[in-house]
VEXMI-741822 format. One line per field, with one value per residue (C-alpha): residue number from 1; residue in one letter; x, y, z. Coordinates in nm, 3 decimals. Each point is the difference from the previous one (the first is absolute). Layout:
% VEXMI-741822
num c(NUM, ...) $
residuo c(A, ...) $
xx c(X, ...) $
yy c(Y, ...) $
zz c(Z, ...) $
***
This chain:
% VEXMI-741822
num c(1, 2, 3, 4, 5, 6, 7, 8, 9, 10, 11, 12, 13, 14, 15, 16, 17, 18, 19, 20, 21, 22, 23, 24, 25, 26, 27, 28, 29, 30, 31, 32, 33, 34, 35, 36, 37, 38, 39, 40, 41, 42, 43, 44, 45, 46, 47, 48, 49, 50, 51, 52, 53, 54, 55, 56, 57, 58, 59, 60, 61, 62, 63, 64, 65, 66, 67, 68, 69, 70, 71, 72, 73, 74, 75, 76, 77, 78, 79, 80, 81, 82, 83, 84, 85, 86, 87, 88, 89, 90, 91, 92, 93, 94, 95, 96, 97, 98, 99, 100, 101, 102, 103, 104, 105, 106, 107, 108, 109, 110, 111, 112, 113, 114, 115, 116, 117, 118, 119, 120, 121, 122, 123, 124, 125, 126, 127, 128, 129, 130, 131, 132, 133, 134, 135, 136, 137, 138, 139, 140, 141, 142, 143, 144, 145, 146, 147, 148, 149, 150, 151, 152, 153, 154, 155, 156, 157, 158, 159, 160, 161, 162, 163, 164, 165, 166, 167, 168, 169, 170, 171, 172, 173, 174, 175, 176, 177, 178, 179, 180, 181, 182, 183, 184, 185, 186, 187, 188, 189, 190, 191, 192, 193, 194, 195, 196, 197, 198, 199, 200, 201, 202, 203, 204, 205, 206, 207, 208, 209, 210, 211, 212, 213, 214, 215, 216, 217, 218, 219, 220, 221, 222, 223, 224, 225, 226, 227, 228, 229, 230, 231, 232, 233, 234, 235, 236, 237, 238, 239, 240, 241, 242, 243, 244, 245, 246, 247, 248, 249, 250, 251, 252, 253, 254, 255, 256, 257, 258, 259, 260, 261, 262, 263, 264, 265, 266, 267, 268, 269, 270, 271, 272, 273, 274, 275, 276, 277, 278, 279, 280, 281, 282, 283, 284, 285, 286, 287, 288, 289, 290, 291, 292, 293, 294, 295, 296, 297, 298, 299, 300, 301, 302, 303, 304, 305, 306, 307, 308, 309, 310, 311, 312, 313, 314, 315, 316, 317, 318, 319, 320, 321, 322, 323, 324, 325, 326, 327, 328, 329, 330, 331, 332, 333, 334, 335, 336, 337, 338, 339, 340, 341, 342, 343, 344, 345, 346, 347, 348, 349, 350, 351, 352, 353, 354, 355, 356, 357, 358, 359, 360, 361, 362, 363, 364, 365, 366, 367, 368, 369, 370, 371, 372, 373, 374, 375, 376, 377, 378, 379, 380, 381, 382, 383, 384, 385, 386, 387, 388, 389, 390, 391, 392, 393, 394, 395, 396, 397, 398, 399, 400, 401, 402, 403, 404, 405, 406, 407, 408, 409, 410, 411, 412, 413, 414, 415, 416, 417, 418, 419, 420, 421, 422, 423, 424, 425) $
residuo c(M, K, R, I, L, S, L, A, F, L, L, T, T, S, V, T, F, A, Q, Q, P, A, P, A, P, A, A, S, T, L, P, T, A, G, S, G, D, A, Q, G, A, I, V, V, T, A, Q, G, S, R, S, L, F, K, I, A, V, A, P, P, P, G, D, K, A, M, S, D, L, V, V, D, V, A, S, K, D, Y, Q, L, S, S, I, F, Q, V, L, E, A, K, T, F, T, A, N, L, E, K, E, G, L, A, I, D, P, P, S, W, Q, A, I, G, A, E, G, V, V, K, G, N, I, A, M, R, G, S, Q, V, H, L, E, L, R, L, Y, V, V, S, R, G, G, T, E, V, L, K, K, E, Y, D, V, A, P, N, A, M, R, G, A, I, H, Q, F, D, N, E, V, V, K, Y, F, T, G, K, E, G, S, F, G, T, R, L, V, F, S, A, T, T, A, H, G, Q, R, G, I, F, S, V, E, S, D, G, Y, G, L, T, R, L, Q, A, A, A, N, V, A, L, A, P, A, F, G, P, G, G, I, Y, Y, S, A, G, M, Q, D, G, S, Y, Q, L, Y, K, V, G, A, T, S, P, V, F, K, S, T, G, M, V, F, G, A, A, F, G, G, N, S, M, A, A, V, I, S, E, N, G, H, S, D, I, W, K, G, Q, A, D, G, T, G, L, T, K, L, T, K, G, G, L, N, T, H, P, A, Y, G, P, A, G, Q, L, A, Y, V, S, N, A, G, G, N, P, Q, I, Y, V, D, G, K, R, V, S, Y, R, G, T, Y, N, M, A, P, V, W, C, N, D, P, D, G, V, K, I, L, F, M, G, R, D, G, T, T, W, D, I, F, S, V, D, A, S, G, G, N, M, K, R, L, T, Q, G, Q, G, S, N, T, Y, P, A, C, S, P, D, G, R, M, V, A, F, F, S, T, R, G, G, L, F, V, S, N, T, R, G, D, N, Q, Q, K, I, S, S, V, T, G, E, A, L, R, W, E, G, N) $
xx c(0.000, 0.286, 0.153, -0.335, -0.067, 0.337, -0.088, -0.339, 0.164, 0.237, -0.271, -0.221, 0.261, 0.255, 0.285, 0.243, -0.008, 0.059, 0.206, 0.246, -0.045, 0.283, 0.173, -0.227, 0.103, 0.098, -0.296, -0.015, -0.022, -0.336, -0.146, 0.009, -0.311, -0.158, -0.121, -0.170, -0.161, -0.346, -0.152, 0.159, -0.116, -0.168, -0.312, -0.164, -0.375, -0.270, 0.058, 0.377, 0.311, -0.017, 0.126, -0.177, -0.358, -0.042, -0.302, -0.154, -0.208, -0.234, -0.122, -0.373, -0.209, -0.146, 0.147, 0.372, 0.118, -0.186, 0.113, 0.362, -0.036, -0.114, 0.294, 0.258, -0.107, -0.050, 0.324, 0.198, -0.151, 0.077, 0.355, 0.069, -0.144, 0.292, -0.262, -0.086, 0.175, -0.218, -0.011, 0.025, -0.315, 0.184, 0.036, -0.378, -0.137, -0.356, -0.286, -0.098, -0.309, -0.133, 0.081, -0.171, 0.015, 0.075, 0.329, 0.099, 0.257, 0.208, 0.055, 0.151, 0.192, 0.171, 0.177, 0.078, -0.269, -0.103, -0.250, -0.207, -0.167, -0.292, -0.242, -0.293, -0.070, -0.339, -0.135, -0.307, -0.098, 0.298, 0.146, 0.234, -0.111, 0.321, -0.009, 0.327, 0.064, 0.291, 0.045, 0.246, 0.067, 0.054, -0.349, -0.176, -0.228, -0.180, 0.125, 0.140, -0.055, -0.255, -0.055, -0.217, 0.045, -0.210, 0.224, 0.055, 0.242, 0.271, -0.032, 0.073, 0.360, -0.123, -0.238, 0.275, 0.229, -0.276, -0.036, 0.376, 0.009, -0.268, 0.208, 0.296, -0.227, -0.129, 0.351, 0.152, -0.284, 0.089, -0.106, 0.252, 0.073, -0.060, -0.156, 0.147, 0.214, 0.354, 0.095, 0.339, 0.171, 0.201, 0.186, -0.220, 0.243, 0.322, -0.055, -0.358, -0.170, -0.350, -0.210, -0.096, -0.227, 0.015, -0.190, 0.160, 0.059, 0.152, -0.318, -0.147, 0.294, -0.150, 0.143, -0.205, -0.099, 0.237, 0.000, 0.359, 0.264, 0.202, -0.206, 0.176, -0.041, -0.355, -0.180, -0.341, -0.200, -0.358, -0.213, 0.275, 0.363, 0.215, 0.326, 0.245, -0.018, 0.275, -0.159, 0.126, 0.074, 0.246, -0.221, -0.090, -0.338, -0.218, -0.274, -0.261, -0.056, -0.296, 0.033, 0.117, 0.097, 0.243, -0.153, 0.288, 0.239, 0.299, 0.247, 0.259, 0.000, -0.221, 0.176, -0.264, -0.208, -0.117, -0.339, -0.101, -0.352, -0.073, 0.366, 0.230, 0.379, 0.144, 0.354, 0.059, 0.325, 0.120, 0.342, 0.182, -0.152, -0.292, -0.202, -0.291, -0.309, -0.295, -0.362, -0.357, -0.074, -0.121, 0.335, -0.111, 0.178, 0.341, 0.295, 0.362, 0.132, 0.360, 0.272, 0.158, 0.227, -0.172, -0.307, -0.218, -0.227, -0.256, -0.211, -0.270, -0.014, -0.308, -0.004, 0.068, 0.379, 0.190, 0.308, 0.220, 0.355, 0.240, 0.370, -0.006, 0.254, 0.237, -0.141, -0.346, -0.164, -0.349, -0.168, -0.330, -0.160, 0.338, 0.194, 0.256, -0.078, 0.252, 0.365, 0.133, 0.114, 0.080, -0.272, -0.357, -0.302, -0.370, -0.165, -0.348, -0.191, -0.098, -0.266, 0.154, -0.200, 0.327, 0.026, 0.009, 0.313, 0.148, 0.124, 0.265, 0.270, 0.364, 0.310, 0.265, 0.297, -0.135, -0.337, -0.316, -0.187, -0.320, 0.014, -0.242, 0.038, -0.224, -0.150, 0.233, 0.305, 0.078, -0.008, 0.121, -0.034, 0.094, -0.254, 0.208, 0.368, 0.207, -0.300, 0.070, -0.103, -0.335, -0.181, -0.314, -0.178, -0.375, -0.200, -0.340, -0.293, -0.004, 0.371, 0.095, 0.150, 0.275, 0.024, 0.315, 0.175, 0.303, 0.261, -0.081, -0.265, -0.303, -0.237, 0.040, -0.200, 0.127, -0.106, 0.129, 0.306, 0.102, -0.104, -0.214, 0.123, -0.209, -0.005, -0.351, 0.071, 0.280, -0.055, 0.257, -0.028, 0.028, -0.205, -0.205, -0.308, -0.263, -0.367, -0.133, 0.339) $
yy c(0.000, 0.238, -0.046, 0.060, 0.309, 0.138, -0.053, 0.161, 0.305, 0.015, -0.008, 0.259, 0.245, -0.054, 0.155, -0.281, -0.298, -0.351, -0.083, 0.259, 0.060, 0.028, 0.341, 0.249, 0.221, 0.353, 0.226, 0.377, 0.199, 0.048, 0.350, 0.257, 0.138, 0.330, 0.273, -0.107, 0.337, -0.081, 0.347, 0.124, -0.295, 0.081, -0.201, -0.060, 0.043, 0.006, 0.374, -0.034, 0.035, 0.203, 0.018, -0.174, 0.123, 0.170, -0.145, 0.066, -0.256, 0.179, -0.191, -0.074, 0.128, -0.247, -0.312, 0.070, -0.358, -0.030, 0.347, -0.086, -0.322, 0.188, 0.241, -0.270, -0.247, 0.259, 0.184, -0.324, -0.105, 0.335, 0.002, -0.350, 0.082, 0.226, 0.224, 0.225, 0.206, -0.008, 0.331, -0.005, 0.082, 0.256, 0.219, 0.020, 0.353, -0.063, 0.014, -0.367, 0.032, 0.291, -0.167, -0.328, -0.229, 0.290, 0.191, 0.365, -0.014, 0.307, -0.154, -0.310, 0.184, 0.195, -0.317, -0.129, -0.267, -0.109, -0.258, -0.055, -0.318, 0.049, -0.240, -0.054, -0.294, -0.101, -0.316, -0.153, -0.281, -0.234, 0.135, 0.292, 0.241, 0.146, 0.283, 0.109, 0.282, 0.122, 0.367, 0.144, 0.345, 0.167, -0.113, 0.177, -0.121, -0.281, -0.353, -0.190, -0.340, -0.117, -0.351, -0.140, -0.333, -0.189, -0.250, -0.173, 0.189, -0.260, 0.044, 0.372, -0.052, -0.174, 0.284, 0.260, -0.202, -0.014, 0.375, 0.051, -0.230, 0.220, 0.311, -0.154, -0.089, 0.358, 0.135, -0.281, -0.182, -0.326, -0.088, -0.078, -0.325, 0.103, -0.271, -0.289, -0.262, -0.130, -0.356, -0.147, -0.282, 0.063, -0.192, -0.090, -0.224, -0.188, -0.201, 0.122, 0.250, 0.138, 0.200, 0.355, 0.271, 0.377, 0.291, 0.242, 0.259, -0.248, -0.049, -0.334, -0.239, -0.349, -0.350, -0.218, -0.356, -0.254, -0.378, -0.034, 0.177, 0.062, 0.218, 0.170, 0.204, 0.142, 0.110, 0.145, -0.236, -0.103, 0.064, 0.054, -0.032, -0.301, -0.116, -0.288, -0.210, -0.227, -0.310, -0.245, -0.264, 0.238, 0.089, 0.351, 0.052, 0.294, 0.106, 0.272, 0.198, -0.152, -0.342, -0.305, -0.204, 0.097, 0.155, -0.125, -0.290, -0.123, -0.286, 0.272, 0.275, 0.300, 0.316, 0.255, 0.115, 0.306, 0.060, 0.202, -0.021, -0.370, -0.100, -0.118, -0.021, -0.223, -0.056, -0.375, -0.146, -0.348, -0.167, 0.313, 0.226, 0.240, 0.076, 0.220, -0.191, 0.174, -0.112, 0.072, 0.187, -0.325, -0.168, -0.211, -0.013, 0.096, 0.009, 0.071, 0.335, -0.018, -0.260, -0.068, 0.204, 0.238, 0.185, 0.185, 0.297, -0.011, 0.316, 0.072, 0.332, 0.198, -0.156, -0.355, 0.020, -0.219, 0.133, -0.222, -0.046, -0.246, -0.080, -0.137, 0.264, -0.080, 0.214, 0.111, 0.238, 0.111, -0.170, 0.069, -0.279, -0.169, 0.314, 0.153, 0.365, 0.095, 0.035, 0.255, -0.151, -0.361, -0.098, 0.118, -0.155, 0.012, 0.169, 0.153, 0.193, 0.363, 0.159, 0.346, 0.281, 0.086, -0.352, -0.361, -0.088, -0.297, 0.065, -0.224, -0.016, 0.005, -0.066, 0.271, -0.110, -0.119, 0.176, -0.026, 0.282, 0.044, 0.050, 0.031, -0.097, 0.009, -0.331, 0.008, 0.029, 0.366, 0.309, -0.159, 0.236, -0.017, 0.094, -0.041, 0.056, 0.066, -0.063, -0.342, -0.318, 0.006, -0.312, -0.158, 0.279, -0.002, 0.244, 0.149, -0.082, 0.355, -0.022, 0.311, -0.143, -0.251, -0.189, -0.176, -0.119, 0.192, -0.058, 0.357, -0.169, -0.127, 0.032, 0.310, 0.159, 0.237, 0.113, -0.184, 0.226, -0.077, 0.345, 0.061, -0.306, -0.044, -0.275, -0.134, -0.294, -0.152, -0.347, -0.173, -0.315, -0.149, -0.063, 0.322, 0.020, 0.275, -0.082, 0.072, -0.012) $
zz c(0.000, 0.079, -0.347, -0.171, 0.210, -0.104, -0.366, 0.049, 0.153, -0.295, -0.263, 0.166, 0.120, -0.278, 0.193, -0.078, -0.232, 0.129, -0.308, -0.121, -0.376, -0.245, -0.012, -0.172, -0.290, 0.091, 0.072, -0.006, 0.320, 0.165, -0.051, 0.279, 0.163, -0.097, 0.231, 0.321, 0.078, 0.135, 0.004, -0.320, -0.208, -0.329, -0.067, -0.334, 0.005, -0.263, -0.021, -0.057, 0.217, 0.318, 0.356, 0.285, 0.047, 0.339, 0.176, 0.343, 0.190, 0.241, 0.308, -0.025, 0.293, 0.248, 0.161, 0.049, -0.047, -0.332, -0.106, 0.078, -0.198, -0.310, 0.023, 0.076, -0.271, -0.272, 0.081, -0.007, -0.333, -0.161, 0.135, -0.133, -0.342, -0.105, -0.158, 0.295, 0.264, 0.312, 0.185, 0.379, 0.195, 0.211, -0.313, -0.060, 0.035, -0.121, 0.250, -0.027, 0.218, -0.204, -0.332, 0.085, -0.304, -0.233, -0.042, -0.011, -0.284, 0.106, 0.346, -0.158, -0.271, 0.278, 0.121, -0.349, -0.009, -0.348, 0.117, 0.315, 0.125, 0.237, 0.162, 0.229, 0.231, 0.141, 0.160, -0.161, 0.229, 0.019, -0.325, -0.058, -0.271, -0.141, -0.252, -0.161, -0.246, -0.208, -0.089, -0.251, 0.141, -0.338, -0.104, 0.286, 0.275, -0.185, 0.057, -0.298, 0.163, 0.257, 0.137, 0.279, 0.180, 0.253, 0.176, 0.331, 0.227, -0.058, -0.377, -0.004, -0.115, -0.313, -0.082, 0.044, -0.227, -0.261, 0.004, -0.021, -0.304, -0.158, 0.074, -0.180, -0.292, -0.017, -0.053, -0.208, -0.172, 0.177, 0.353, 0.270, 0.182, 0.360, 0.216, -0.198, 0.175, -0.016, 0.092, 0.084, 0.185, 0.317, 0.268, 0.296, 0.194, -0.064, -0.318, -0.040, -0.228, -0.028, -0.246, 0.095, -0.138, 0.049, -0.155, -0.245, 0.273, 0.246, 0.204, 0.109, 0.004, 0.017, -0.002, -0.235, 0.069, -0.154, -0.019, 0.125, 0.208, -0.316, -0.238, -0.290, -0.317, 0.029, -0.315, -0.080, -0.218, -0.084, 0.306, 0.254, 0.104, -0.088, 0.156, 0.019, 0.315, 0.131, 0.148, 0.263, -0.266, -0.166, -0.296, -0.114, -0.160, -0.101, 0.241, 0.011, 0.318, 0.179, -0.166, 0.195, -0.306, -0.278, -0.310, -0.213, 0.056, -0.194, 0.021, 0.043, 0.259, -0.081, 0.113, -0.089, -0.294, -0.189, -0.160, -0.303, -0.142, -0.044, 0.017, 0.276, 0.004, 0.271, 0.127, 0.030, 0.132, -0.096, 0.000, 0.116, -0.266, 0.018, -0.311, -0.100, -0.110, -0.162, -0.038, 0.103, 0.322, 0.161, -0.065, -0.297, -0.335, 0.135, -0.238, 0.094, -0.128, 0.125, -0.037, 0.335, 0.220, 0.239, -0.124, 0.250, 0.074, -0.283, -0.044, -0.258, -0.183, -0.106, -0.347, 0.121, -0.027, 0.244, 0.176, 0.215, 0.127, -0.162, 0.019, -0.354, -0.103, 0.287, 0.281, 0.116, -0.246, -0.098, -0.296, -0.177, -0.200, -0.038, -0.095, 0.233, 0.073, 0.273, -0.101, 0.246, 0.328, 0.077, 0.248, -0.071, 0.171, 0.093, -0.302, 0.013, -0.262, 0.042, -0.218, 0.042, -0.169, -0.179, -0.142, 0.117, 0.196, 0.183, 0.353, 0.154, 0.265, -0.107, 0.206, 0.008, 0.206, 0.334, -0.021, -0.207, -0.170, -0.200, -0.377, -0.291, -0.364, -0.305, -0.108, -0.302, 0.226, -0.057, 0.218, 0.324, 0.296, 0.365, 0.267, 0.318, 0.080, 0.310, 0.227, 0.143, -0.178, -0.182, -0.119, -0.146, -0.186, -0.061, -0.211, 0.083, -0.231, -0.136, -0.084, 0.198, 0.320, 0.073, 0.330, 0.121, 0.314, 0.127, 0.267, 0.103, 0.211, -0.180, -0.294, -0.216, -0.282, -0.271, -0.343, -0.308, -0.019, 0.357, 0.126, 0.308, 0.191, 0.315, 0.259, 0.052, 0.233, 0.206, -0.148, -0.220, -0.209, -0.346, -0.314, 0.019, -0.224, -0.042, -0.043, -0.347, -0.170) $
***
């Protein structure tokens, strides 16, 4: 069991290979990172390029705990988006009580606010009636967006996220990804790993039910979350969270899977090799795509492309549908797709000396860029469904989020782990 656990760790973390490949051909130097200026970042919106949009979130009147929740959740969402600069409440000069749900534009222009979010909270029986409005100060005192929600008190966060996604859509034409989840595997005890879930702002860290004490490589798939479980007999099979029996078994060891539409790509290890097998989402009709060696980390793209890691060229590199796409650096791992509004990219982790950093590359292999540098070791990127945010683990102390250029890096949780995946992507 100890030997199998070691192999499982290898295939899911990909930090070292059990078998050293032949010396690789010379590779060019990894690119350096660009600017990391969070507040000076330039964002591209539907209206063109501009600086961060200055937005104020006014506390709704009424219950203080609920009011604080609206301000805290909305402010965090806007800060993480890399689209907005959230103004501090202590700078507000407007008479909030007199304004009510409206705004006096000159009072907000005086502090540089370009947008204002206001709300109202009222109890209707056991439900919270939450009204939220967005004002664009230059357009006067009429709201440009208004939404109302009737939810249980413990569902208020979801309603606020929904509104924030609508705010992003108003300015960019595409709604945000606030309120979605990330999943990952993490050490729970010596020789044990579990599957965890956390929301996009770092809230609600939860350990998910697993069929074994060794649970690896989570992935979002049809109807839920899938993972590889190491059983007492030494086998590794594919399970779905909540199921007590494997949803896919193989004569080899199944070290994770990826899903795209009606397709599944599984990592199956036999006779010291791990290969990528592709078939139907239920595990039927599998055919082997790779030819021995070590092939791991499958990830489906928006058009059904399949990225994965292979040492077929002598060292670990990123491949797409059998074609190598990473040539800079000698150790590149853990690819995920990112439907960035500026164009589809593949994110991955690359080793530079003794540390790891996050990189992006076009699906064709060109335009490689570095998102992190000189900030500890950064691993296992995941991309938000809207393609605007990148999550990753960092030795700086937890789970971080940035934009797709590596700007606006913010810690959202103190958790660390491996095999990070973002719901909806």
